[in-house]
C-alpha positions in Angstrom: 75.7 183.4 112.6 73.4 185.8 114.0 73.6 188.6 116.6 72.6 188.4 120.2 69.4 190.5 120.7 68.3 192.7 123.8 65.9 189.5 124.5 68.8 187.3 124.7 67.7 185.1 121.3 70.1 185.0 118.5 68.5 187.0 115.6 69.7 187.7 111.9 73.2 189.1 111.5 73.6 192.7 110.6 75.0 193.5 107.1 77.9 195.7 108.6 78.9 192.4 110.7 79.5 189.4 108.6 80.6 187.5 111.8 80.0 187.6 115.4 82.0 185.6 117.8 81.0 184.2 121.1 82.4 182.2 123.9 81.8 179.1 125.1 83.4 176.6 127.6 84.3 173.1 126.5 85.2 170.1 128.3 87.9 168.2 126.3 88.9 164.7 127.6 91.3 161.8 126.2 89.8 158.8 125.0 91.1 155.2 126.2 91.2 154.4 122.5 92.9 157.7 121.4 91.9 160.9 120.5 89.7 163.3 122.5 86.0 164.1 123.1 84.7 167.5 123.5 81.5 168.6 125.2 80.1 171.5 126.7 77.8 172.0 129.8 76.4 175.2 128.4 75.2 174.2 124.8 73.4 171.0 124.8 74.2 168.7 121.9 77.3 169.6 121.4 79.6 166.7 121.2 82.8 166.6 119.0 85.5 163.7 118.6 89.0 164.4 116.8 92.0 162.8 116.8 94.5 165.8 118.3 93.1 168.7 120.5 93.2 171.4 117.8 91.3 169.1 115.5 88.6 168.4 118.5 88.3 172.0 119.2 87.7 172.8 115.5 85.0 170.3 115.0 83.6 171.5 118.4 83.4 175.1 116.9 81.7 173.9 113.7 79.2 172.1 115.8 78.5 174.7 117.9 77.9 177.1 115.0 75.2 174.7 113.5 73.6 174.6 117.0 73.6 178.3 117.4 72.3 178.7 114.0 69.3 176.3 114.8 68.8 178.6 118.0 68.7 181.7 115.2 66.4 179.9 113.0 63.9 179.4 115.6 64.3 182.5 117.9 65.0 180.7 120.6 66.9 182.3 123.4 70.6 181.3 124.0 71.5 178.7 126.7 73.1 181.2 129.7 76.6 180.3 129.7 77.1 181.3 126.0 78.2 184.7 125.9 79.2 187.4 123.6 82.9 188.2 123.4 84.1 191.1 125.9 85.5 194.4 124.5 88.4 193.8 126.6 91.1 191.3 126.8 90.1 187.6 126.6 92.7 184.6 127.6 92.5 181.6 125.9 94.7 178.4 125.8 94.9 176.8 122.5 96.7 173.5 121.6 100.2 173.7 119.5 101.2 170.9 117.6 104.8 170.1 117.9 107.2 168.3 115.4 
């Protein structure tokens, strides 16, 4: 994935950094037939479905990466809700499977 440039567009990744991470808010809801569905109000087109919360998040990350790669390829500015990781602490809740 690329890096966020001053104009808000996603440009090519620099050689010194193999991966940049960004924060993206997801909405995940349980499905009546089982499993979960993830969407994002800040990244149009992101829809991911999985059997577990962890799987759904993993699939959503992959879909988001592909969408952001498309933004970079076309030189489009990132949606406003997508933000680069802050240099300070970040609080994140993660699903953990139990036996």
